[in-house]
Backbone as JSON Lines, residues from 0, in Angstrom:
{"i":0,"aa":"X","n":[25.0,27.11,-14.24],"ca":[25.27,26.68,-12.86],"c":[26.25,25.51,-12.86]}
{"i":1,"aa":"X","n":[27.25,25.58,-12.01],"ca":[28.27,24.53,-11.94],"c":[27.7,23.32,-11.21]}
{"i":2,"aa":"X","n":[27.9,22.14,-11.8],"ca":[27.41,20.92,-11.17],"c":[28.46,20.4,-10.19]}
{"i":3,"aa":"X","n":[28.03,20.18,-8.96],"ca":[28.92,19.66,-7.92],"c":[28.62,18.18,-7.73]}
{"i":4,"aa":"X","n":[29.62,17.31,-7.84],"ca":[29.38,15.86,-7.68],"c":[28.83,15.53,-6.29]}
{"i":5,"aa":"X","n":[28.05,14.46,-6.23],"ca":[27.53,14.0,-4.95],"c":[28.67,13.49,-4.09]}
{"i":6,"aa":"X","n":[28.58,13.76,-2.8],"ca":[29.63,13.33,-1.89],"c":[29.01,12.66,-0.66]}
{"i":7,"aa":"X","n":[29.74,11.77,-0.03],"ca":[29.34,11.17,1.25],"c":[27.94,10.6,1.26]}
{"i":8,"aa":"X","n":[27.16,11.03,2.24],"ca":[25.82,10.49,2.43],"c":[24.87,10.87,1.31]}
{"i":9,"aa":"X","n":[25.23,11.88,0.52],"ca":[24.39,12.26,-0.62],"c":[24.28,11.11,-1.62]}
{"i":10,"aa":"X","n":[25.36,10.35,-1.75],"ca":[25.35,9.2,-2.66],"c":[24.42,8.1,-2.15]}
{"i":11,"aa":"X","n":[24.2,8.06,-0.85],"ca":[23.31,7.06,-0.27],"c":[21.85,7.5,-0.37]}
{"i":12,"aa":"X","n":[21.63,8.8,-0.31],"ca":[20.26,9.32,-0.38],"c":[19.6,8.99,-1.72]}
{"i":13,"aa":"X","n":[20.37,9.06,-2.79],"ca":[19.8,8.84,-4.13],"c":[19.22,7.43,-4.28]}
{"i":14,"aa":"X","n":[19.98,6.35,-4.01],"ca":[19.36,5.02,-4.12],"c":[18.25,4.8,-3.09]}
{"i":15,"aa":"X","n":[18.36,5.46,-1.93],"ca":[17.29,5.4,-0.93],"c":[15.99,5.92,-1.53]}
{"i":16,"aa":"X","n":[16.08,7.07,-2.17],"ca":[14.89,7.68,-2.78],"c":[14.34,6.81,-3.9]}
{"i":17,"aa":"X","n":[15.23,6.28,-4.73],"ca":[14.8,5.45,-5.86],"c":[14.06,4.21,-5.37]}
{"i":18,"aa":"X","n":[14.64,3.52,-4.4],"ca":[14.01,2.3,-3.87],"c":[12.66,2.59,-3.23]}
{"i":19,"aa":"X","n":[12.59,3.66,-2.45],"ca":[11.34,3.98,-1.77],"c":[10.25,4.42,-2.75]}
{"i":20,"aa":"X","n":[10.64,5.14,-3.78],"ca":[9.66,5.55,-4.79],"c":[9.14,4.33,-5.54]}
{"i":21,"aa":"X","n":[10.04,3.44,-5.93],"ca":[9.61,2.23,-6.64],"c":[8.7,1.38,-5.75]}
{"i":22,"aa":"X","n":[9.1,1.22,-4.49],"ca":[8.33,0.38,-3.58],"c":[7.0,0.98,-3.17]}
{"i":23,"aa":"X","n":[7.06,2.19,-2.6],"ca":[5.85,2.8,-2.04],"c":[4.94,3.43,-3.09]}
{"i":24,"aa":"X","n":[5.51,4.03,-4.12],"ca":[4.69,4.75,-5.09],"c":[4.56,4.04,-6.43]}
{"i":25,"aa":"X","n":[5.27,2.92,-6.58],"ca":[5.15,2.14,-7.8],"c":[4.45,0.82,-7.55]}
{"i":26,"aa":"X","n":[5.07,-0.02,-6.74],"ca":[4.55,-1.37,-6.53],"c":[3.32,-1.41,-5.63]}
{"i":27,"aa":"X","n":[3.31,-0.64,-4.55],"ca":[2.13,-0.67,-3.67],"c":[0.86,-0.2,-4.39]}
{"i":28,"aa":"X","n":[0.9,0.91,-5.12],"ca":[-0.29,1.27,-5.9],"c":[-0.64,0.22,-6.95]}
{"i":29,"aa":"X","n":[0.38,-0.38,-7.57],"ca":[0.13,-1.41,-8.57],"c":[-0.59,-2.61,-7.94]}
{"i":30,"aa":"X","n":[-0.17,-2.98,-6.74],"ca":[-0.81,-4.1,-6.06],"c":[-2.24,-3.79,-5.67]}
{"i":31,"aa":"X","n":[-2.47,-2.57,-5.21],"ca":[-3.83,-2.16,-4.83],"c":[-4.74,-2.12,-6.05]}
{"i":32,"aa":"X","n":[-4.24,-1.59,-7.14],"ca":[-5.03,-1.5,-8.37],"c":[-5.3,-2.9,-8.94]}
{"i":33,"aa":"X","n":[-4.31,-3.77,-8.85],"ca":[-4.5,-5.15,-9.32],"c":[-5.63,-5.83,-8.56]}
{"i":34,"aa":"X","n":[-5.64,-5.67,-7.24],"ca":[-6.7,-6.26,-6.43],"c":[-8.06,-5.65,-6.77]}
{"i":35,"aa":"X","n":[-8.07,-4.34,-6.95],"ca":[-9.33,-3.64,-7.23],"c":[-9.97,-4.1,-8.54]}
{"i":36,"aa":"X","n":[-9.15,-4.35,-9.56],"ca":[-9.68,-4.66,-10.88],"c":[-9.84,-6.16,-11.14]}
{"i":37,"aa":"X","n":[-9.16,-7.01,-10.4],"ca":[-9.18,-8.43,-10.74],"c":[-9.93,-9.32,-9.76]}
{"i":38,"aa":"X","n":[-10.26,-8.82,-8.57],"ca":[-10.86,-9.7,-7.57],"c":[-12.25,-10.19,-7.97]}
{"i":39,"aa":"X","n":[-12.93,-9.47,-8.86],"ca":[-14.23,-9.92,-9.34],"c":[-14.12,-10.63,-10.69]}
{"i":40,"aa":"X","n":[-12.88,-10.85,-11.14],"ca":[-12.66,-11.46,-12.45],"c":[-12.04,-12.85,-12.33]}
{"i":41,"aa":"X","n":[-11.09,-13.0,-11.41],"ca":[-10.38,-14.27,-11.28],"c":[-10.1,-14.59,-9.81]}
{"i":42,"aa":"X","n":[-10.18,-15.86,-9.43],"ca":[-9.85,-16.25,-8.05],"c":[-8.36,-16.15,-7.75]}
{"i":43,"aa":"X","n":[-7.57,-15.9,-8.77],"ca":[-6.12,-15.79,-8.59],"c":[-5.69,-14.37,-8.22]}
{"i":44,"aa":"X","n":[-6.67,-13.49,-8.0],"ca":[-6.33,-12.09,-7.73],"c":[-5.46,-11.94,-6.49]}
{"i":45,"aa":"X","n":[-5.72,-12.76,-5.46],"ca":[-4.96,-12.59,-4.22],"c":[-3.49,-12.95,-4.42]}
{"i":46,"aa":"X","n":[-3.24,-13.97,-5.23],"ca":[-1.84,-14.35,-5.5],"c":[-1.09,-13.2,-6.16]}
{"i":47,"aa":"X","n":[-1.74,-12.57,-7.13],"ca":[-1.1,-11.45,-7.82],"c":[-0.9,-10.28,-6.86]}
{"i":48,"aa":"X","n":[-1.92,-10.0,-6.07],"ca":[-1.86,-8.91,-5.09],"c":[-0.73,-9.16,-4.08]}
{"i":49,"aa":"X","n":[-0.66,-10.37,-3.55],"ca":[0.36,-10.73,-2.58],"c":[1.76,-10.69,-3.2]}
{"i":50,"aa":"X","n":[1.87,-11.18,-4.42],"ca":[3.16,-11.18,-5.11],"c":[3.72,-9.77,-5.24]}
{"i":51,"aa":"X","n":[2.85,-8.84,-5.63],"ca":[3.3,-7.46,-5.84],"c":[3.59,-6.77,-4.5]}
{"i":52,"aa":"X","n":[2.64,-6.89,-3.56],"ca":[2.74,-6.14,-2.31],"c":[3.84,-6.64,-1.37]}
{"i":53,"aa":"X","n":[4.06,-7.93,-1.35],"ca":[5.02,-8.48,-0.39],"c":[6.29,-9.0,-1.04]}
{"i":54,"aa":"X","n":[6.14,-9.88,-2.02],"ca":[7.32,-10.52,-2.61],"c":[8.17,-9.53,-3.41]}
{"i":55,"aa":"X","n":[7.52,-8.67,-4.19],"ca":[8.27,-7.71,-5.0],"c":[8.56,-6.42,-4.22]}
{"i":56,"aa":"X","n":[7.53,-5.85,-3.62],"ca":[7.71,-4.56,-2.93],"c":[8.52,-4.69,-1.65]}
{"i":57,"aa":"X","n":[8.33,-5.8,-0.93],"ca":[8.98,-5.98,0.37],"c":[10.49,-5.76,0.36]}
{"i":58,"aa":"X","n":[11.24,-6.52,-0.44],"ca":[12.7,-6.34,-0.46],"c":[13.14,-4.94,-0.88]}
{"i":59,"aa":"X","n":[12.41,-4.35,-1.82],"ca":[12.78,-3.01,-2.3],"c":[12.53,-1.97,-1.22]}
{"i":60,"aa":"X","n":[11.4,-2.09,-0.53],"ca":[11.1,-1.15,0.56],"c":[12.09,-1.31,1.7]}
{"i":61,"aa":"X","n":[12.4,-2.54,2.05],"ca":[13.38,-2.78,3.12],"c":[14.73,-2.19,2.75]}
{"i":62,"aa":"X","n":[15.12,-2.37,1.49],"ca":[16.39,-1.79,1.03],"c":[16.35,-0.27,1.1]}
{"i":63,"aa":"X","n":[15.23,0.32,0.67],"ca":[15.11,1.77,0.69],"c":[15.17,2.35,2.1]}
{"i":64,"aa":"X","n":[14.46,1.71,3.02],"ca":[14.46,2.18,4.41],"c":[15.85,1.99,5.03]}
{"i":65,"aa":"X","n":[16.49,0.88,4.73],"ca":[17.84,0.63,5.26],"c":[18.84,1.67,4.75]}
{"i":66,"aa":"X","n":[18.73,2.0,3.47],"ca":[19.61,3.02,2.9],"c":[19.35,4.39,3.53]}
{"i":67,"aa":"X","n":[18.08,4.66,3.81],"ca":[17.74,5.91,4.47],"c":[18.35,5.99,5.86]}
{"i":68,"aa":"X","n":[18.24,4.89,6.6],"ca":[18.82,4.86,7.95],"c":[20.34,5.01,7.89]}
{"i":69,"aa":"X","n":[20.94,4.38,6.87],"ca":[22.4,4.49,6.72],"c":[22.81,5.91,6.36]}
{"i":70,"aa":"X","n":[22.01,6.58,5.53],"ca":[22.31,7.96,5.15],"c":[22.23,8.88,6.36]}
{"i":71,"aa":"X","n":[21.25,8.63,7.22],"ca":[21.12,9.44,8.44],"c":[22.34,9.24,9.33]}
{"i":72,"aa":"X","n":[22.78,7.99,9.44],"ca":[23.96,7.7,10.26],"c":[25.2,8.37,9.68]}
{"i":73,"aa":"X","n":[25.32,8.33,8.35],"ca":[26.47,8.96,7.7],"c":[26.48,10.47,7.91]}
{"i":74,"aa":"X","n":[25.29,11.06,7.91],"ca":[25.2,12.52,8.03],"c":[25.44,13.0,9.45]}
{"i":75,"aa":"X","n":[25.29,12.09,10.41],"ca":[25.52,12.46,11.8],"c":[24.35,13.16,12.46]}
{"i":76,"aa":"X","n":[23.19,13.18,11.79],"ca":[22.01,13.82,12.38],"c":[21.23,12.82,13.21]}
{"i":77,"aa":"X","n":[20.44,13.27,14.19],"ca":[19.63,12.36,15.0],"c":[18.65,11.58,14.12]}
{"i":78,"aa":"X","n":[18.37,10.33,14.45],"ca":[17.52,9.48,13.6],"c":[16.08,9.94,13.47]}
{"i":79,"aa":"X","n":[15.57,10.66,14.46],"ca":[14.19,11.14,14.41],"c":[14.14,12.66,14.56]}
{"i":80,"aa":"X","n":[15.01,13.31,13.81],"ca":[15.18,14.76,13.99],"c":[14.1,15.59,13.3]}
{"i":81,"aa":"X","n":[13.41,15.03,12.31],"ca":[12.43,15.83,11.58],"c":[11.27,14.97,11.1]}
{"i":82,"aa":"X","n":[10.31,15.6,10.47],"ca":[9.09,14.92,10.03],"c":[9.38,13.82,9.02]}
{"i":83,"aa":"X","n":[10.28,14.07,8.09],"ca":[10.57,13.07,7.06],"c":[11.11,11.78,7.67]}
{"i":84,"aa":"X","n":[11.98,11.9,8.62],"ca":[12.56,10.71,9.25],"c":[11.51,9.97,10.08]}
{"i":85,"aa":"X","n":[10.73,10.72,10.84],"ca":[9.7,10.1,11.68],"c":[8.64,9.41,10.82]}
{"i":86,"aa":"X","n":[8.22,10.09,9.77],"ca":[7.19,9.52,8.9],"c":[7.73,8.31,8.15]}
{"i":87,"aa":"X","n":[9.01,8.33,7.83],"ca":[9.61,7.18,7.15],"c":[9.53,5.92,7.99]}
{"i":88,"aa":"X","n":[9.86,6.05,9.28],"ca":[9.76,4.9,10.19],"c":[8.31,4.47,10.35]}
{"i":89,"aa":"X","n":[7.42,5.45,10.49],"ca":[6.0,5.14,10.65],"c":[5.46,4.39,9.43]}
{"i":90,"aa":"X","n":[5.84,4.83,8.24],"ca":[5.38,4.18,7.02],"c":[5.88,2.74,6.93]}
{"i":91,"aa":"X","n":[7.12,2.54,7.34],"ca":[7.68,1.19,7.29],"c":[6.94,0.26,8.24]}
{"i":92,"aa":"X","n":[6.65,0.74,9.44],"ca":[5.9,-0.06,10.42],"c":[4.49,-0.34,9.91]}
{"i":93,"aa":"X","n":[3.85,0.68,9.34],"ca":[2.51,0.5,8.79],"c":[2.51,-0.51,7.65]}
{"i":94,"aa":"X","n":[3.54,-0.47,6.83],"ca":[3.63,-1.42,5.72],"c":[3.72,-2.85,6.24]}
{"i":95,"aa":"X","n":[4.59,-3.09,7.21],"ca":[4.73,-4.43,7.77],"c":[3.42,-4.9,8.4]}
{"i":96,"aa":"X","n":[2.76,-3.99,9.12],"ca":[1.48,-4.33,9.74],"c":[0.42,-4.62,8.68]}
{"i":97,"aa":"X","n":[0.47,-3.88,7.58],"ca":[-0.5,-4.07,6.51],"c":[-0.32,-5.43,5.83]}
{"i":98,"aa":"X","n":[0.91,-5.84,5.63],"ca":[1.17,-7.15,5.02],"c":[0.65,-8.26,5.93]}
{"i":99,"aa":"X","n":[0.96,-8.15,7.22],"ca":[0.47,-9.15,8.18],"c":[-1.05,-9.12,8.25]}
{"i":100,"aa":"X","n":[-1.62,-7.91,8.25],"ca":[-3.07,-7.78,8.3],"c":[-3.74,-8.35,7.06]}
{"i":101,"aa":"X","n":[-3.1,-8.2,5.92],"ca":[-3.66,-8.75,4.69],"c":[-3.76,-10.27,4.74]}
{"i":102,"aa":"X","n":[-2.75,-10.91,5.28],"ca":[-2.78,-12.37,5.43],"c":[-3.9,-12.78,6.39]}
{"i":103,"aa":"X","n":[-4.03,-12.03,7.48],"ca":[-5.08,-12.34,8.46],"c":[-6.46,-12.2,7.83]}
{"i":104,"aa":"X","n":[-6.67,-11.09,7.12],"ca":[-7.97,-10.83,6.51],"c":[-8.33,-11.92,5.5]}
{"i":105,"aa":"X","n":[-7.34,-12.37,4.75],"ca":[-7.62,-13.34,3.69],"c":[-7.87,-14.75,4.23]}
{"i":106,"aa":"X","n":[-7.12,-15.13,5.25],"ca":[-7.21,-16.52,5.72],"c":[-8.07,-16.71,6.96]}
{"i":107,"aa":"X","n":[-8.33,-15.64,7.7],"ca":[-9.18,-15.74,8.9],"c":[-10.46,-14.96,8.64]}
{"i":108,"aa":"X","n":[-11.55,-15.66,8.45],"ca":[-12.82,-15.02,8.13],"c":[-13.61,-14.75,9.41]}
{"i":109,"aa":"X","n":[-13.74,-13.48,9.73],"ca":[-14.5,-13.06,10.91],"c":[-15.82,-12.46,10.42]}
{"i":110,"aa":"X","n":[-16.92,-13.08,10.81],"ca":[-18.23,-12.65,10.29],"c":[-18.96,-11.69,11.21]}
{"i":111,"aa":"X","n":[-18.31,-11.21,12.24],"ca":[-18.94,-10.21,13.11],"c":[-18.69,-8.82,12.56]}
{"i":112,"aa":"X","n":[-19.57,-7.9,12.89],"ca":[-19.46,-6.5,12.45],"c":[-19.34,-6.42,10.92]}
{"i":113,"aa":"X","n":[-20.28,-7.04,10.24],"ca":[-20.26,-7.03,8.78],"c":[-20.97,-5.79,8.23]}
{"i":114,"aa":"X","n":[-20.47,-5.32,7.09],"ca":[-21.08,-4.21,6.37],"c":[-21.26,-4.65,4.93]}
{"i":115,"aa":"X","n":[-22.5,-4.7,4.48],"ca":[-22.84,-5.2,3.14],"c":[-22.24,-6.59,2.93]}
{"i":116,"aa":"X","n":[-22.35,-7.41,3.95],"ca":[-21.9,-8.79,3.84],"c":[-20.41,-9.01,4.0]}
{"i":117,"aa":"X","n":[-19.65,-7.94,4.24],"ca":[-18.2,-8.08,4.37],"c":[-17.78,-7.63,5.76]}
{"i":118,"aa":"X","n":[-16.77,-8.32,6.31],"ca":[-16.3,-8.01,7.65],"c":[-15.65,-6.63,7.7]}
{"i":119,"aa":"X","n":[-15.74,-6.03,8.87],"ca":[-15.15,-4.71,9.07],"c":[-13.65,-4.72,8.78]}
{"i":120,"aa":"X","n":[-12.99,-5.85,9.07],"ca":[-11.55,-5.94,8.87],"c":[-11.17,-5.78,7.4]}
{"i":121,"aa":"X","n":[-12.05,-6.19,6.49],"ca":[-11.77,-6.01,5.06],"c":[-11.71,-4.54,4.69]}
{"i":122,"aa":"X","n":[-12.65,-3.77,5.23],"ca":[-12.68,-2.33,4.95],"c":[-11.48,-1.63,5.59]}
{"i":123,"aa":"X","n":[-11.12,-2.07,6.79],"ca":[-9.96,-1.46,7.47],"c":[-8.68,-1.73,6.69]}
{"i":124,"aa":"X","n":[-8.57,-2.94,6.14],"ca":[-7.37,-3.28,5.37],"c":[-7.27,-2.4,4.12]}
{"i":125,"aa":"X","n":[-8.39,-2.23,3.44],"ca":[-8.39,-1.39,2.24],"c":[-8.07,0.07,2.6]}
{"i":126,"aa":"X","n":[-8.67,0.55,3.68],"ca":[-8.43,1.93,4.11],"c":[-6.96,2.15,4.47]}
{"i":127,"aa":"X","n":[-6.38,1.19,5.2],"ca":[-4.99,1.33,5.6],"c":[-4.06,1.32,4.39]}
{"i":128,"aa":"X","n":[-4.39,0.5,3.4],"ca":[-3.58,0.46,2.19],"c":[-3.57,1.8,1.48]}
{"i":129,"aa":"X","n":[-4.75,2.4,1.36],"ca":[-4.85,3.71,0.71],"c":[-4.16,4.79,1.54]}
{"i":130,"aa":"X","n":[-4.27,4.68,2.86],"ca":[-3.63,5.65,3.73],"c":[-2.11,5.6,3.59]}
{"i":131,"aa":"X","n":[-1.56,4.4,3.52],"ca":[-0.11,4.24,3.36],"c":[0.36,4.88,2.06]}
{"i":132,"aa":"X","n":[-0.38,4.65,0.99],"ca":[0.0,5.22,-0.31],"c":[-0.1,6.74,-0.28]}
{"i":133,"aa":"X","n":[-1.17,7.26,0.34],"ca":[-1.33,8.72,0.44],"c":[-0.2,9.34,1.24]}
{"i":134,"aa":"X","n":[0.15,8.72,2.36],"ca":[1.25,9.23,3.18],"c":[2.58,9.13,2.44]}
{"i":135,"aa":"X","n":[2.72,8.09,1.63],"ca":[3.95,7.91,0.85],"c":[4.11,9.03,-0.18]}
{"i":136,"aa":"X","n":[3.0,9.46,-0.77],"ca":[3.07,10.59,-1.71],"c":[3.55,11.84,-0.98]}
{"i":137,"aa":"X","n":[2.99,12.09,0.18],"ca":[3.4,13.25,0.96],"c":[4.87,13.13,1.37]}
{"i":138,"aa":"X","n":[5.26,11.93,1.78],"ca":[6.63,11.68,2.22],"c":[7.64,11.91,1.1]}
{"i":139,"aa":"X","n":[7.28,11.47,-0.1],"ca":[8.19,11.63,-1.24],"c":[8.42,13.12,-1.55]}
{"i":140,"aa":"X","n":[7.34,13.88,-1.56],"ca":[7.48,15.31,-1.85],"c":[8.25,16.01,-0.73]}
{"i":141,"aa":"X","n":[7.99,15.6,0.49],"ca":[8.72,16.16,1.62],"c":[10.21,15.86,1.48]}
{"i":142,"aa":"X","n":[10.51,14.7,0.93],"ca":[11.9,14.3,0.77],"c":[12.66,15.15,-0.23]}
{"i":143,"aa":"X","n":[12.08,15.32,-1.43],"ca":[12.86,16.06,-2.45],"c":[12.68,17.57,-2.38]}
{"i":144,"aa":"X","n":[11.61,18.04,-1.72],"ca":[11.41,19.48,-1.63],"c":[11.99,20.1,-0.36]}
{"i":145,"aa":"X","n":[12.06,19.31,0.71],"ca":[12.51,19.86,1.99],"c":[13.74,19.15,2.52]}
{"i":146,"aa":"X","n":[13.64,17.83,2.68],"ca":[14.7,17.07,3.34],"c":[16.03,17.15,2.59]}
{"i":147,"aa":"X","n":[15.97,17.01,1.27],"ca":[17.2,17.04,0.48],"c":[17.95,18.36,0.66]}
{"i":148,"aa":"X","n":[17.22,19.45,0.56],"ca":[17.86,20.77,0.68],"c":[18.31,21.02,2.11]}
{"i":149,"aa":"X","n":[17.49,20.62,3.08],"ca":[17.83,20.84,4.49],"c":[19.08,20.07,4.89]}
{"i":150,"aa":"X","n":[19.16,18.82,4.46],"ca":[20.27,17.97,4.88],"c":[21.56,18.22,4.1]}
{"i":151,"aa":"X","n":[21.42,18.55,2.82],"ca":[22.63,18.72,2.0],"c":[23.0,20.18,1.78]}
{"i":152,"aa":"X","n":[22.01,21.06,1.89],"ca":[22.27,22.47,1.62],"c":[22.46,22.76,0.14]}
{"i":153,"aa":"X","n":[22.13,21.78,-0.69],"ca":[22.35,21.92,-2.13],"c":[21.12,22.46,-2.83]}
{"i":154,"aa":"X","n":[21.35,23.45,-3.66],"ca":[20.28,24.0,-4.5],"c":[20.69,23.96,-5.97]}
{"i":155,"aa":"X","n":[21.78,23.24,-6.25],"ca":[22.31,23.21,-7.61],"c":[21.63,22.17,-8.49]}
{"i":156,"aa":"X","n":[20.8,21.31,-7.89],"ca":[20.14,20.26,-8.66],"c":[18.7,20.7,-8.95]}
{"i":157,"aa":"X","n":[18.33,20.66,-10.22],"ca":[17.0,21.07,-10.65],"c":[15.98,19.97,-10.3]}
{"i":158,"aa":"X","n":[15.05,20.3,-9.42],"ca":[14.06,19.33,-8.99],"c":[12.72,19.51,-9.69]}
{"i":159,"aa":"X","n":[12.7,20.33,-10.74],"ca":[11.45,20.6,-11.44],"c":[10.88,19.33,-12.06]}
{"i":160,"aa":"X","n":[11.74,18.49,-12.62],"ca":[11.28,17.25,-13.24],"c":[10.61,16.34,-12.21]}
{"i":161,"aa":"X","n":[11.22,16.26,-11.03],"ca":[10.64,15.44,-9.96],"c":[9.28,15.98,-9.55]}
{"i":162,"aa":"X","n":[9.16,17.29,-9.51],"ca":[7.89,17.93,-9.15],"c":[6.8,17.59,-10.17]}
{"i":163,"aa":"X","n":[7.15,17.65,-11.45],"ca":[6.18,17.36,-12.51],"c":[5.73,15.9,-12.45]}
{"i":164,"aa":"X","n":[6.69,15.0,-12.3],"ca":[6.36,13.57,-12.23],"c":[5.47,13.3,-11.02]}
{"i":165,"aa":"X","n":[5.79,13.92,-9.9],"ca":[5.0,13.72,-8.68],"c":[3.56,14.17,-8.89]}
{"i":166,"aa":"X","n":[3.37,15.34,-9.49],"ca":[2.03,15.87,-9.72],"c":[1.23,14.96,-10.64]}
{"i":167,"aa":"X","n":[1.86,14.52,-11.72],"ca":[1.18,13.62,-12.66],"c":[0.79,12.31,-11.98]}
{"i":168,"aa":"X","n":[1.72,11.78,-11.21],"ca":[1.5,10.48,-10.55],"c":[0.42,10.57,-9.48]}
{"i":169,"aa":"X","n":[0.39,11.68,-8.75],"ca":[-0.58,11.84,-7.67],"c":[-2.0,12.03,-8.22]}
{"i":170,"aa":"X","n":[-2.09,12.33,-9.5],"ca":[-3.4,12.44,-10.16],"c":[-3.79,11.09,-10.79]}
{"i":171,"aa":"X","n":[-2.85,10.48,-11.48],"ca":[-3.15,9.25,-12.23],"c":[-3.54,8.09,-11.32]}
{"i":172,"aa":"X","n":[-2.78,7.87,-10.26],"ca":[-3.02,6.72,-9.39],"c":[-4.42,6.74,-8.77]}
{"i":173,"aa":"X","n":[-4.85,7.84,-8.14],"ca":[-6.21,7.85,-7.59],"c":[-7.3,7.67,-8.66]}
{"i":174,"aa":"X","n":[-7.1,8.29,-9.82],"ca":[-8.1,8.17,-10.89],"c":[-8.26,6.7,-11.31]}
{"i":175,"aa":"X","n":[-7.14,6.02,-11.5],"ca":[-7.21,4.61,-11.91],"c":[-7.86,3.76,-10.82]}
{"i":176,"aa":"X","n":[-7.44,3.98,-9.57],"ca":[-7.97,3.15,-8.49],"c":[-9.46,3.37,-8.28]}
{"i":177,"aa":"X","n":[-9.86,4.62,-8.15],"ca":[-11.26,4.9,-7.83],"c":[-12.2,4.61,-9.0]}
{"i":178,"aa":"X","n":[-11.67,4.6,-10.21],"ca":[-12.48,4.14,-11.34],"c":[-12.82,2.66,-11.17]}
{"i":179,"aa":"X","n":[-11.9,1.93,-10.57],"ca":[-12.13,0.51,-10.32],"c":[-13.24,0.24,-9.33]}
{"i":180,"aa":"X","n":[-13.66,1.25,-8.58],"ca":[-14.77,1.07,-7.64],"c":[-16.08,0.79,-8.37]}
{"i":181,"aa":"X","n":[-16.1,1.05,-9.67],"ca":[-17.28,0.73,-10.46],"c":[-17.54,-0.78,-10.48]}
{"i":182,"aa":"X","n":[-16.51,-1.55,-10.15],"ca":[-16.65,-3.01,-10.12],"c":[-17.15,-3.53,-8.78]}
{"i":183,"aa":"X","n":[-17.37,-2.62,-7.83],"ca":[-17.79,-3.05,-6.49],"c":[-19.13,-3.78,-6.5]}
{"i":184,"aa":"X","n":[-20.07,-3.29,-7.29],"ca":[-21.39,-3.92,-7.33],"c":[-21.28,-5.38,-7.77]}
{"i":185,"aa":"X","n":[-20.48,-5.61,-8.79],"ca":[-20.27,-6.97,-9.27],"c":[-19.59,-7.82,-8.2]}
{"i":186,"aa":"X","n":[-18.62,-7.23,-7.52],"ca":[-17.91,-7.95,-6.46],"c":[-18.84,-8.33,-5.32]}
{"i":187,"aa":"X","n":[-19.68,-7.39,-4.89],"ca":[-20.61,-7.66,-3.79],"c":[-21.62,-8.74,-4.18]}
{"i":188,"aa":"X","n":[-22.07,-8.73,-5.42],"ca":[-23.01,-9.75,-5.88],"c":[-22.37,-11.13,-5.86]}
{"i":189,"aa":"X","n":[-21.12,-11.21,-6.29],"ca":[-20.42,-12.48,-6.28],"c":[-20.21,-12.98,-4.85]}
{"i":190,"aa":"X","n":[-19.83,-12.08,-3.96],"ca":[-19.6,-12.47,-2.57],"c":[-20.9,-12.9,-1.89]}
{"i":191,"aa":"X","n":[-21.99,-12.21,-2.2],"ca":[-23.28,-12.58,-1.64],"c":[-23.72,-13.95,-2.14]}
{"i":192,"aa":"X","n":[-23.51,-14.21,-3.43],"ca":[-23.88,-15.5,-4.0],"c":[-23.06,-16.63,-3.36]}
{"i":193,"aa":"X","n":[-21.77,-16.38,-3.16],"ca":[-20.91,-17.39,-2.55],"c":[-21.31,-17.64,-1.1]}
{"i":194,"aa":"X","n":[-21.71,-16.56,-0.39],"ca":[-22.12,-16.7,1.0],"c":[-23.43,-17.47,1.1]}
{"i":195,"aa":"X","n":[-24.36,-17.2,0.18],"ca":[-25.64,-17.9,0.18],"c":[-25.46,-19.39,-0.08]}
{"i":196,"aa":"X","n":[-24.52,-19.74,-0.95],"ca":[-24.27,-21.14,-1.26],"c":[-23.69,-21.89,-0.07]}
{"i":197,"aa":"X","n":[-22.93,-21.16,0.76],"ca":[-22.28,-21.81,1.9],"c":[-23.2,-21.99,3.09]}
{"i":198,"aa":"X","n":[-24.4,-21.36,3.04],"ca":[-25.34,-21.45,4.15],"c":[-26.45,-22.43,3.82]}
{"i":199,"aa":"X","n":[-26.9,-23.23,4.8],"ca":[-28.0,-24.17,4.55],"c":[-29.31,-23.43,4.3]}
{"i":200,"aa":"X","n":[-30.18,-24.03,3.51],"ca":[-31.47,-23.43,3.2],"c":[-32.45,-23.78,4.32]}
{"i":201,"aa":"X","n":[-33.03,-22.8,5.01],"ca":[-33.91,-23.06,6.15],"c":[-35.07,-24.0,5.82]}
{"i":202,"aa":"X","n":[-35.74,-23.8,4.68],"ca":[-36.88,-24.65,4.31],"c":[-36.46,-26.1,4.16]}
{"i":203,"aa":"X","n":[-35.3,-26.3,3.55],"ca":[-34.81,-27.66,3.35],"c":[-34.52,-28.31,4.69]}
{"i":204,"aa":"X","n":[-33.97,-27.54,5.63],"ca":[-33.67,-28.08,6.96],"c":[-34.95,-28.5,7.66]}
{"i":205,"aa":"X","n":[-35.99,-27.67,7.54],"ca":[-37.25,-27.96,8.21],"c":[-37.89,-29.23,7.65]}
{"i":206,"aa":"X","n":[-37.78,-29.39,6.31],"ca":[-38.35,-30.58,5.69],"c":[-37.64,-31.84,6.15]}
{"i":207,"aa":"X","n":[-36.31,-31.75,6.27],"ca":[-35.54,-32.9,6.72],"c":[-35.91,-33.26,8.15]}
{"i":208,"aa":"X","n":[-36.03,-32.23,9.0],"ca":[-36.38,-32.48,10.4],"c":[-37.78,-33.08,10.51]}
{"i":209,"aa":"X","n":[-38.71,-32.57,9.68],"ca":[-40.07,-33.1,9.72],"c":[-40.11,-34.55,9.27]}
{"i":210,"aa":"X","n":[-39.34,-34.87,8.25],"ca":[-39.28,-36.25,7.75],"c":[-38.7,-37.18,8.8]}
{"i":211,"aa":"X","n":[-37.63,-36.73,9.45],"ca":[-37.01,-37.54,10.5],"c":[-37.96,-37.74,11.68]}
{"i":212,"aa":"X","n":[-38.77,-36.71,11.94],"ca":[-39.7,-36.81,13.06],"c":[-40.77,-37.85,12.82]}
{"i":213,"aa":"X","n":[-41.19,-38.01,11.55],"ca":[-42.19,-39.02,11.23],"c":[-41.55,-40.39,11.14]}
């Protein structure tokens, strides 16, 4: 098969895909896994999590989304013409909201609607993070299996390698993350102990009040 060089917006699509894969499917899972495995080991877990999710992933994701928008403009197609484009914008908005939500969850402690001693917002943050990564996996496959061919009309590039890597990655990441759930019991025990230390002991309070009364 004759190889045809990339032309026009096709040259923009390639770095767009690379940046988005590194950001959404490399760094975001790495940040989630880091938090899952280290939060019961070191108090520095949040710094590492934040560094990966925002400081490292942020610029790369922004670059990837910007390149995608530029490629759409170069191609002359409507910006929200298909599922890949719509989902791309949705993922970017969800990512920004997740970063802001992570800061809120970490620094603003809301003790209402707790489940096993943890606020509902903590569970929502974790769920949203996993949802973003899951959607990113779908988005990536949609990109190289459908969007690339639809937009360029090219079938001369062998995408088998990308398919294999995607399948391996979509198996490895969940296995590593969900294995880390084995540390949840230890995490809950630590959080419960910390919460108990921060609360006054009722018996001690009663004794103090009784002493003051006499």
